[in-house]
N, C-alpha and C positions, 0 to 999 in steps of 0.2 A: 388369201394373201393379196395385198395391193400390187398393182402393176402399172408401170408408167404409161402403158397404152390406154389406160382408162381416161386419161386426160389429154390426149393428143387431139387437136381439133383441126378444122378445115384450113388448109394451107393459105388460101387467098386472104384470109382475115386475120393473120397473125399480127400480134402487137409488135411494134418496132420500138426498141429501147433507145433510139437515137444514134446508135452505132451501126445500124443496118442489121442488127440481130433480131430475129423475130421469135418470141418465146411461146406464143399461142395461148398463154394462160388467161388472157382477157375473154376467151370464149367459154370458159368453164361454167358449169351449172351446179346447182345444189351445194352440197358440202364442200366440194372442191373449190367452188367460187369463193365461199366464205374463207377457206384456208388461205387462198391466194390473197384475198383482201387483207387478212390479218398479217400475213407474212410480209406484205409490202411495207408495213410500218417499221419493220426491223431490218430489211434488206440493205438500207443505206448505211448501216453500222458496220458492214464488212467491206473489204477491198473490192473495187469494181470488178476485177477479174474473177472473184469468188462468188459474186452475187447470184448467178444462175444456179450454181451448185447449192448454195445456202438456201435459196428460195425453194428448190426442189426438196431438199432434205427437211426443211421446216414443215412444208406441206405434208410430207409423208409422216413425220412425227405426230402432227395434229391428227391425222387419220388413224394412226396407231392408238393414240390416246382415246379417241372416240370409240374405236373397236373394242378396246379394253373395257371401257365403262359400259358399253352396250352389253357386253357379255355378262356383266354383273347383274343386270336386270333392267327392266323398263323404268322410265321416270314415273313418279306418282303424279296425280292430278295437281297437287300443290306445286310440285317442281315445274310442271308444264305451265302452270299459271304464272309462276315467277318468271320463267323464260319469256313468256308473252308480254309481261309487264316491262321487262328490261328492253325488249325489242321496241315496244311502243314508246318508251322513254327515249331511246336512241333516235328513233324516227322523228320525235318532236324536236330534237336538238339540231337536226339538219334541215335548213330551209329549202334546199334544192333536192328533189327526189331522184337525183341522178344515180344510176346503178353502175356506171362506168362501163357500159356495154360497147361504147365506141361506134355505135351505129351512125352517129352524127359526123363521123370522120370519113374521108378527109374533108376538111373545110377548104373551099376554093381559095380563100385568102390565107390559109395556113395557120389559122387560129388554133391553139391547143385547147380545144373546148373541154374535154374531160378533165384535164389537169387543172384548168382554171376553176371549174365548178368544184372540184375536190378541194382546192386550196381555199375557196370561199367557204365551203361547208365546214372545213376544219377551223377556219378563223372564227366562225360563229360558235362552233361546238366547244372549242377550247378557250374562247375569249382571248385570242392571241393575234391582235392586229399587227403588231410589230414583227413578230416571227413570220407571219404569212406574207407580209409586205416584203420582207427580206427574201423569202422563198420565191415570190412572184417576180421580183426585180433582179434576182441573182442570175447573171448571164450563163452560169453553168447549169441552171435548171430550165429556164425558158428564154428563148431569144426574143428580142424586141418585136420581131416580125410575127411572133406567135401570141403576142399580148391581145387582150380582149378589144382594145381600141382599133384593131385592124379589121374587126367584123364589119362587113358591108350590108348586113341585115338582109341577105338574099333569101333566107328562109329554108334553104336546103336542109340544114341541120334539124329544124323543127319538123319537117316532113318525115325525116328518117327516124326521129326520136320515138321509141315505143312508150316512153313516159309522158309524151306530149308536153314537154317542158318548153316554156317561152325562152329559149336559149339566148337570143339577142338581148332581151331585157335583162336577164341575169348577168350576161357578160358586161353590159353597161354598168350595172350595180357593182359587180366585182372589180372592174377596172377603176371606178371612182374611189373605192375604198382601198384597193391594193397598190395603186400607183404611188410612187414617191413624189412628193411636191418638190420640184426642182427649181 
């Protein structure tokens, strides 16, 4: 049986949702990290006060589905090959190999690095410049002080990044495409 304690993580590294609430899901690994990433795409569809419960329930449901299908038998080599091809195709769609680990945070200038990189990747993946510009410039999502143009190129984020991403360069590219011409 699945237990909530399986995905409780170290307290100092909890993710802040902007309201001072720390959920800790950003430090998950393996299947739990995948469930969290998938659930994030749906959590905005429920009322703010219900989001944590929804996120938790959705992750547990995904784990139950996996457990159910694992009990039916192992995947065939053809099925594993298909999964690998889908993974490779997905990775080709995203230009920035950010895993959302948040090791680059906090930024000394307050730049919302993981969120900006995610918005940029989704813009490319879904070919959705207008929607992602709206998301980037919407004051309910990111404050102006968190925008990529606030980056001082100090390099602290790159030193901490396990993927060794050239974060200041990507932030410049992201801001140029995502900012609204005013």
